[in-house]
N, C-alpha and C positions, 0 to 999 in steps of 0.2 A: 646510145648509151650503154655501157657495158653492164654486163651482168653484176660487177660488186657493184656498182653507182646505184643500180635498180634495189638492190636489197640493201644499200645503206638509206636512200632515200624511203623505201617503205618502212625499217626500222625505225626512221626521224619520225617518220608519218603517225605511225603506231603509237610510239614515245609520246608523241604529243597528243594523239588522243586518248592515252593512259593518263597526262598528267590533267588533261582538261576534265576525264572523267571524274579523277581523284578530286581535284579542285572543287568541282560540282558536287559529290558526295560529301566534302567537307563544309560546304558553304550550306547545303541543304540541312546538315546535321546540327551545325554548330552556330551557325550565324544568322538563318532563318527565325524571325519572330515564330514563337511556337504557343502564344497565349489564345485560348477560346474564350476570353471572357469580356464584356464592354468596359465593365468599371474601369478605374483608373487603377486599381489594383486589388488583390484579392489577399486574404489570410487562410493561411493553411497551420493546422496544430500536428506535431509530431510527438506522438507518446515516448516515453522511456524505453527503452529495449525494442521498438518498433522493429518490424522487418522491411526489406525492399519492397516487398509485395505489399505491405500495409502503406508505405510509403505511396508507393503507385496509386492505389486505392484512392486517397486522398486527393493526389493531383490529378487523376484521369478527367475529372469533368472540367478541368481548368486548362489543358491541353489540346491543341490541334492533333498533334500525333504524340502518342505516346512512343510508339516505336524507335524513333529516331532520340526522344528524350533517355528512353533507356540505354541505346546506344552508347551516346555522349557520358550518361552517369557510367556505364561500366569502363570508358575507356579512364575517365577521371577516378575509378578506384570508390567513388561512392558508396556502394552497397556496404563497402566493408568500415564504412566511416560515417554510420547515419548519427547526427547530432538529434535530439528533442529538444521541443521548445515551440513557439510562435514564431511565423515567420512571414514576410510579405512580399508577394509576387507582383510587380507592376506589368500593366499592358505593355506589351511589344516587347518582353524580353525574350531571349532566344533561349537555347537550352544550357548553354554554359554559364548565362546569367541567372537563370532560377537555381541550378546546382549550386551555383556560387552563394545565393542569397538563402538555400536550405541548410548550406553547410557552415555558414559563419554570422549569419546575422539573424540571431535570436534575441528578440523584441519585446521588452516588457509590455506588461496589459496593465490598464486601471482597471482596480477591481473596487468595489463599495459594498460597503454594508452598515444596516442602521436598525432599531427598533429589534433586535433579537432578545425574547424573552430568556433563554439559557443556552448554556454554550453547544447543545444539541442543537439548536435552530442556527446557529451561529456557523457551525460544522457543515451542516446541509447547505445554506446558502451559501457558502465559499466554496464548495466541491460542486457546484454549477458554473463556477468562474475558474477556477483553476484546474492543474491536472488531477492533484490527490484526491483521495475518496475521504467521506465524510468520517467514518469510523476511525481513520488513520489518524485525521485531525481533532476528533474528539479524544482518542487516547494521548495526544500530544497535549492538549489544553489541560486536560486533567492527570498529568504526570505531576503526582506528589514530589518527587524530588526535585524536578523544575520549580514547581511553586514555593516550596519550601525555601529554595534558594533564591526566588526573586521575590521573598515576601508576600508570598499570596497563601490562598488557602482554597479548597475545594468549594467553599460557598462564596468568596468574592473573586473568584478568577475571572469573570465575565469583565469584570472592573477593567483589565488588562487591556480590552480590546475597545480602542476608543472609536466610534462610527465617522468615518468620513471616507475621502477617496485616496488610495494608496496605487503606487506602480510598485508590480513586483513581476517576476518571470513566471508565465506561464506553468514551466515546469519546475517551478520551488519548491525544494522538499519541504517536509511538515515542521522539520526541526528549525528550516531556514526562515520557513512564514512565521513560526512563532517567535523566532529572536527578534525578527524584523520589528513585529508588532509590541514588542517588550521595549525597544528603543524607541519607536514612536510613542510609546506610553510616557518613558521618560522625557521626550522632548515635549510632551504636551504640558507634563507637568512642571513648568520653569520656575524659575525663583519667585516670579510675581504669584503665580497660583500658589505655591506652595506656601508664601508667605500669607496669602489670605485664607486658607485653609486652618493653618497653625493659630491665627487670630479667632478664629471659631471652635478651636479647640478640638480640631477635627482631624482623622487621617484622609489622606486622598481617598482610600476605597468607600471611608465612611461618606466623604462628599458626594461620591458616585451613587452611592447606595441612597441618600438622601435624593439626589436629583433625580433618580428613577422614579421615586413616588411622586416629587413634583412633576415629571413627565407623563407620568398615568391620570394625575389629578388633573393637569388642563393641558389641551392642545394649543393653547392660544399662548405664543410665545411671550405676548407683550405683557402677561397674567403671571409668567414663570416667578418674577422676581419676588411677588407679592406672596404668592402661596408659599415660595422658599422661606420667607420672613416668617408666615406662621410657623413653621415646624421649628426654624431656630428660635421662635420666642417660645415655644413649647417644652423644646429642650433646654432652655436656660434656666426654667422653671421645674425641670424634670417631671414635666407630664407626660402623660401617654401622649403618643403622636395620632393615634386613633385615625389613622389613614386606610380608608376602604382599601384600595388596591392591594395594599399589603394582606388583607384577610382573603382576598380573591385569590394571591397566588398561593397564599397558605392552604385554601381549599381544593386548589389544583396540584398542589405537592403532597399534600395526604392523599388524596385520592390518586395520587398518580397517572392524571388525565389533564395535560396540558392543552388539549384540543377544545375543551368542554366551553361555552360562552354561558358567562356570568354577568347578566345586568344588574343585579339589584343583589344586597348585601343583606341577608335576614339576620334576625337578631342572634337566632343559635349559631351562626357564623362566629360572631364575637368571641366567645368562648374558645375556638378551636386552637388547640395547644401547639405551638410553634414558636421559634422564636423571631418568626417572620412576622408574626402578628401583634403588630403594633397596639391593637387594643388590649392586650394582655402582658404584654413586656415594653418596660420603659428602654427609651433608647433609638438609635438607628440598627436597623438589622443587619443581621452577619453579613448579608451581600445585597447586590441589588436584586431587583425585582423584575428589571428588564435593563436593557441598554439605552441608558441615557442620551439624549442629542447633546453636543457641546455648549447650545445654547441653554440646556438645562442645568450643565455643571458650571456654566459660568454664571445660571442665576443664581444658585447657592452662594458661589463666592462673592457674587454681587447683589446681594438680596436687598430687597426694599427694606428701611427703616421704618417700623410702626408699630401699633400698639394691638394688632391683631391678632387673636389666638383661635379663632373658628373661621369656619367658611363652609357653604353649602352652595350645591348648583343654584344659577339666576334662571327662574322659568321664564321670565321675559326678557332675557337677554341670552340665548342659547350659546353653550360655549364656556361662559364667563360665569363667576361666582359671586356669593354677597358675601360680605366678610362682615365679622362682628367681635368686638373688644370683651364685650361680655356672655356668659351662658344663658341669658335672659334673651339677650337680643338674637342671640345666634338659635334659640328655640324656637321664637318667632318666624326667624327666617327660613328655620326647617319647616314647621307648620305649614307654611306655603308650599314648600317642593313636596311634602307628603299628600298633600292635597292633590297636586299634578300630577304624581307618579300613580295615584291610585286611579285619577280618571285614566290613564293610560294602560291600566289592566296590564303593570309587568309584575309578574308573579316572582321571577328568577332572572 
């Protein structure tokens, strides 16, 4: 074999070895599965303005080989095109698949909220479910220009948030989230519900404020329509609602202490001066004292028709109440409750 042929053969062999090495490099970096978890999928959350280093910190526990991921990410120019949001990586994905997933696959999450007493509580609960912090949420919730434009006030702003489960993007903006909740509020108040509210001579927010009282009065869903009927009867007669939960809310509000536990309303509490105190002011309070369930709202809109004007806790059927048509009958029921509460030695 001539020297020229030997050189050509050697060059060819070196080329084949190089191509094989390159092919192995490409395969090992791009096409080999690079997930280190055993579940079917893993969820990651990439914050707004996250750096590539922060993304790697989030991904590192999920990857077999971080270095090969970094190599492919750089080749695909991912570090200069990072997207925020909630992403899903599936078991067995390779580096190329992973980068595609976290670059284009922002997936909504399901959030839920209920039984929040104030906007502050709602903001705190939501901040644990989506990216935005509680203070930013609260400021958006209390934005007076937004509220006025949508027909709300600071007092009844909580009524705009109907408790339910919603699909939102984890990195949704505060304005985007707030606007979505207003649309959900509009969807909730369909023609049927609006018509029922008008028949009761109540606005939508008044219905929710009354529903909040109903919810605080009874945890029994099957009793809520009857309790709602009592308050609607009293409203028609222009009687004081005399709802203990509104007194409790008033005391917390005036004390600026919503963490205090109040198990019993005292006579001195009944004269606390606040429009929320239904022992002092006639009508529905200026806003909800809590976030009522949909069942409580619908209980007001579809209340039981009866002649009851009073109720008190039933000590023989805990969780439920005894209802009365007259004050004399109510006072008899009330004495039974007072005797029971004294035996329990509940002072506050």
